[in-house]
Structure formats: C-alpha cells, structure tokens
C-alpha positions in Angstrom: -44.7 70.5 3.8 -45.0 74.2 3.6 -46.6 76.2 6.4 -47.0 79.8 7.2 -46.4 82.1 10.1 -44.6 85.2 11.3 -41.1 85.9 12.6 -40.9 88.8 15.1 -37.6 90.6 16.1 -37.5 93.1 18.9 -35.1 96.1 18.7 -34.1 96.9 22.2 -30.6 96.3 23.7 -32.1 96.4 27.2 -34.8 94.4 29.2 -38.0 93.6 27.3 -40.7 91.0 27.5 -43.3 89.7 25.1 -46.4 87.5 24.9 -47.6 85.6 21.8 -51.0 83.9 21.5 -52.9 82.4 18.6 -56.5 81.5 17.6 -57.8 79.7 14.6 -57.3 82.7 12.3 -55.0 85.1 14.1 -51.8 85.6 16.0 -51.5 88.3 18.7 -48.0 89.6 19.6 -47.4 92.1 22.4 -44.1 93.4 23.6 -42.8 96.2 25.8 -39.8 97.3 27.9 -40.3 95.1 30.9 -40.6 97.4 33.9 -42.0 100.9 33.0 -44.3 103.3 34.8 -43.3 106.9 34.3 -44.4 110.4 33.5 -42.6 112.6 31.0 -41.0 115.9 31.8 -41.7 119.1 29.8 -39.7 119.1 26.6 -38.5 115.5 27.1 -38.1 113.2 24.1 -37.0 109.6 23.7 -37.8 106.5 21.8 -38.6 103.0 23.0 -38.4 99.5 21.4 -38.9 98.7 17.8 -40.3 95.5 16.2 -39.8 93.9 12.8 -42.5 91.5 11.6 -41.9 89.2 8.7 -44.7 87.0 7.4 -43.7 83.9 5.5 -45.1 80.9 3.6 -42.5 78.2 3.8 -41.2 75.3 5.8 -39.1 75.8 8.9 -35.7 75.9 7.1 -37.2 78.1 4.3 -38.6 80.6 6.8 -35.2 80.9 8.6 -33.4 81.4 5.2 -36.0 84.1 4.3 -35.2 85.8 7.6 -31.4 85.6 7.1 -31.8 87.1 3.7 -33.9 90.0 5.0 -31.4 90.8 7.7 -28.5 90.7 5.2 -30.2 92.8 2.6 -32.0 95.3 4.8 -30.2 95.6 8.2 -26.6 94.4 8.0 -23.9 96.7 6.9 -22.0 93.8 5.4 -22.1 93.9 1.6 -23.0 97.6 1.6 -21.0 100.1 -0.5 -17.4 100.3 0.7 -17.8 97.4 3.1 -16.7 93.7 2.8 -19.2 91.2 1.5 -18.6 88.8 4.4 -17.7 88.9 8.0 -13.9 88.7 8.7 -11.9 85.6 9.6 -9.7 86.5 12.6 -6.6 85.3 14.3 -7.0 85.9 18.1 -4.1 87.0 20.2 -4.3 87.6 24.0 -3.9 91.3 24.9 -1.8 90.6 28.0 1.0 89.1 25.8 4.1 91.3 25.4 4.3 93.2 22.1 7.4 91.4 21.1 5.6 88.1 21.3 2.6 89.5 19.5 4.9 90.7 16.6 6.4 87.2 16.5 2.9 85.7 16.1 2.0 88.1 13.3 5.3 87.3 11.5 4.5 83.6 11.8 1.1 84.2 10.3 2.7 86.1 7.5 5.4 83.6 6.9 3.0 80.8 6.5 0.5 82.9 4.5 -2.4 82.1 6.8 -5.7 83.3 5.4 -6.7 85.6 8.2 -8.3 88.9 7.3 -7.9 90.4 10.8 -5.6 90.2 13.8 -7.8 90.2 16.8 -6.4 91.5 20.1 -8.4 90.4 23.1 -8.6 91.9 26.6 -5.7 92.4 28.9 -3.8 95.1 27.0 -5.0 98.1 29.1 -4.4 99.7 32.5 -1.5 102.0 33.3 0.2 99.5 35.6 -1.2 96.2 34.3 1.4 93.4 34.2 2.0 90.8 31.5 -0.3 87.8 31.8 -0.1 84.5 29.8 -3.9 84.1 29.4 -7.3 85.3 30.6 -7.3 83.1 33.7 -4.3 84.6 35.4 -3.3 88.1 36.7 -5.5 91.0 37.7 -6.0 92.5 34.2 -9.8 92.4 34.8 -9.4 94.9 37.7 -8.3 97.6 35.3 -11.4 97.6 33.1 -12.3 101.2 32.6 -8.7 102.4 32.4 -8.2 102.5 28.6 -4.6 103.6 28.6 -2.4 101.0 26.9 -0.2 99.3 29.6 3.4 100.4 29.0 4.6 97.3 30.9 3.1 95.1 28.2 3.2 97.2 25.1 6.0 99.8 25.5 5.1 101.5 22.2 1.4 101.7 23.0 0.4 99.1 20.4 1.4 101.5 17.6 4.1 99.0 16.5 1.6 96.2 16.6 -0.9 98.1 14.5 1.8 99.0 11.9 2.9 95.4 11.6 -0.7 94.2 11.1 -1.5 96.8 8.4 1.9 96.3 6.7 1.0 92.7 6.3 -2.2 93.7 4.4 -4.4 92.7 7.3 -6.7 94.7 9.6 -6.8 95.3 13.3 -9.6 94.3 15.8 -9.2 95.5 19.4 -11.3 94.6 22.4 -13.0 97.1 24.6 -15.7 97.1 27.4 -16.4 100.8 27.8 -19.6 100.6 29.8 -18.6 98.4 32.7 -16.0 100.2 34.9 -14.2 98.8 37.9 -14.9 101.2 40.8 -11.2 101.6 41.7 -10.1 102.8 38.2 -9.2 106.5 37.9 -12.2 107.6 35.9 -14.6 106.0 38.5 -12.9 107.7 41.3 -12.6 111.1 39.6 -16.2 111.3 38.3 -18.5 109.2 40.5 -21.4 111.3 39.1 -21.0 109.7 35.7 -21.9 106.2 37.0 -24.8 104.1 38.1 -24.3 101.7 41.0 -26.0 98.5 42.2 -25.8 99.6 45.9 -24.2 96.3 46.7 -21.1 97.1 48.8 -19.3 93.9 47.5 -19.9 94.9 43.8 -16.7 95.9 42.1 -18.4 97.3 39.0 -20.1 100.5 38.1 -22.1 101.2 35.0 -21.0 104.3 32.9 -24.3 106.2 32.6 -24.3 106.9 28.8 -27.5 109.1 29.4 -25.2 111.6 31.2 -23.9 113.9 28.5 -20.4 114.3 30.0 -20.0 110.5 30.4 -21.2 109.9 26.8 -18.7 112.5 25.5 -15.9 110.9 27.5 -16.8 107.4 26.2 -17.1 108.6 22.6 -13.8 110.5 22.8 -11.9 107.6 24.3 -13.0 105.2 21.6 -12.5 107.8 18.8 -9.0 108.6 20.0 -8.0 104.9 20.1 -9.6 104.2 16.7 -7.6 107.1 15.2 -4.3 106.5 17.0 -4.2 102.8 16.3 -6.0 102.7 13.0 -8.6 100.2 14.4 -10.7 98.6 11.7 -13.0 96.6 14.0 -14.1 97.7 17.4 -15.1 94.8 19.6 -17.6 96.0 22.3 -18.0 93.5 25.1 -20.4 93.8 28.1 -19.8 91.2 30.8 -22.5 91.9 33.4 -26.2 92.5 33.9 -27.1 96.2 33.9 -30.7 95.9 35.0 -30.2 96.5 38.8 -28.1 99.6 37.9 -30.8 101.1 35.7 -33.5 100.4 38.2 -31.5 101.9 41.1 -31.3 105.1 39.0 -35.1 105.5 38.8 -37.5 107.4 41.0 -40.8 105.8 41.8 -42.8 107.9 39.3 -40.2 107.5 36.6 -39.7 103.7 36.5 -37.8 102.6 33.4 -36.5 106.0 32.4 -32.9 105.3 33.3 -32.9 102.2 31.0 -34.7 104.0 28.2 -32.4 107.0 28.2 -29.3 104.7 28.5 -30.3 102.6 25.5 -31.1 105.7 23.5 -27.7 107.0 24.2 -26.1 103.6 23.5 -27.5 103.7 20.0 -26.5 107.3 19.6 -22.9 106.2 20.5 -22.8 103.6 17.7 -24.4 106.0 15.2 -21.8 108.7 16.1 -18.9 106.3 15.7 -20.1 105.0 12.3 -20.7 108.6 11.2 -17.1 109.6 12.1 -15.6 106.3 10.9 -17.8 105.1 8.0 -16.0 101.9 7.3 -15.7 100.8 11.0 -17.0 97.4 11.9 -18.5 97.2 15.4 -18.5 93.6 16.8 -21.1 93.2 19.5 -20.2 90.5 22.0 -21.9 90.9 25.5 -20.6 87.7 27.0 -21.4 85.7 24.0 -24.3 87.6 22.5 -26.8 88.8 25.1 -27.2 92.0 23.1 -28.0 90.6 19.7 -31.2 92.3 18.5 -32.5 93.8 15.3 -31.0 97.2 16.1 
C-alpha cells in the first residue's frame, strides 16, 4: 500500500546532528553542525551544512527508487557529458607488491580478457624507504602515510611503468591516497608542524592536515595534482581512516567553537572542486573507512 513521507539528506562531511518529530499533519526536521558557539570576525565568510528534502507518495521500495533516481539525475557526475554511464568495475592490487609482480597481474588480466575497467592500486606504495609487503596486515607501510613519494624499493620506476601498462591495455588507473591523515614522524609533519591539528594525546601517532590553512591546502592540492598528471590517474581514491572531531575541537577557542571544523570542511569541498576543475574527467572515490563521509555533497 502506498504511503507518503519525506527523505532528508544532510550535506556536511563533518559532525552534525538532527531531530525529527511528527504530529497528525506535519513533520518537523531540525539539523545543525553539532557543536557550535561562535562569533564571526570582520570580513569573515563561510558556509555551513546543506539539506535536500524530497517528498514522496509511494511505498518503501518506491520511495528509495525515487531517491536513487534523484541522486543519479541531479547530484551524481556519472552519466554526465564526457563521463561513463556507470561506476567502474575494478581489479584490486596491493600497493606494497613489487612492480614486476603488479605487471604480471595486469598481463594475466589482459591474457584472459577479464572485464575490468580499472586497475585499482591500494595502499602500501608510498614512503621513500617503505619496504615490500605481501598484504595490508604486514610491514610498517602505514607508518609512512603522509609521505606521498613512491617507494623506490617497491616501484623502481615510480609506478610510471605500471600506469603505462594499464593504459596500453585499454584500462584506467585508480590509485589510493589518504592525504589528510598524516603520521607525525613523516617529513612534512616534522618540517611544517604549523600545518597540522593535533589531538593532544601523546600516544597519538596521527596529525590532521589543516586544510583551512592556505599553505597546507596548496601543498595538498599540488601533491595530488602532480601525481594525477605524472601517473595519468583516472580515479583518485580518497581514504580517511580516523575520527577528526577531537582535532577540530582542539583547534577552537572558547568563543569560536566549531570554527575549525567549519573552515576545514569548506576547504575540503574547495579541494575537490579545484581538482575537478583542473581534471574535468577525474573520478573521486570517497572511502573514509567504508563510507563515513557519504553525504549529499
């Protein structure tokens, strides 16, 4: 039996909350960035969260299909001019595997004419002195997150030979990054501590690159842009494997609570917009430990 209702989607890749209540003839929806209490400075501008509201008259399955159709037609870049109609099918390869073994895998995929659109290289490929690892559960590859130089010990040609083989096969290249979380012992964290937010936990090995800092933002944008150009990356996989909330809140003053998060998220969206402006056909694959950042933005 058909019913009716509303689907709400919040646009904010940070911390938000909401409340929903109903009466006999109305629904009340409230949402905000969770912890905010601030004053604005002269000349300061920023935006906060957005909300999409879709009313429907349908059963549960019908309402979900209406929502999916709205997302595909109005928000997703898939199917837009110059872009593929569907999300790619990928063959995943561990980034800590030596280039020669990666090339063997690609040749095997080609030889057997496997229907993969993309070759997906996961983490483990970076860090100037990172050693070869057989899988994600071994080695210290994780301790080099933030050093986005290709490991010459694993990939002597800097992945250029891998990229060429992928594209020569008629396929595209997906490469894993996690640019915002930086291990505190990596060179960039040591050289520019002012670019990072900290949790103030002495046992915490991570720092958060403060994208609201213009110099940090430019560094991040240039690192990603250079790799996209050098390796002809077709899909940029952006991971985010920790909770940033304590870092943002430690960056706030008492009378500016929430500003660190707000400015960070504004700059995060600006980063993606700038990458898509420079590389119009780039796909950005948003992971965040399995999808904690999936929102309408």
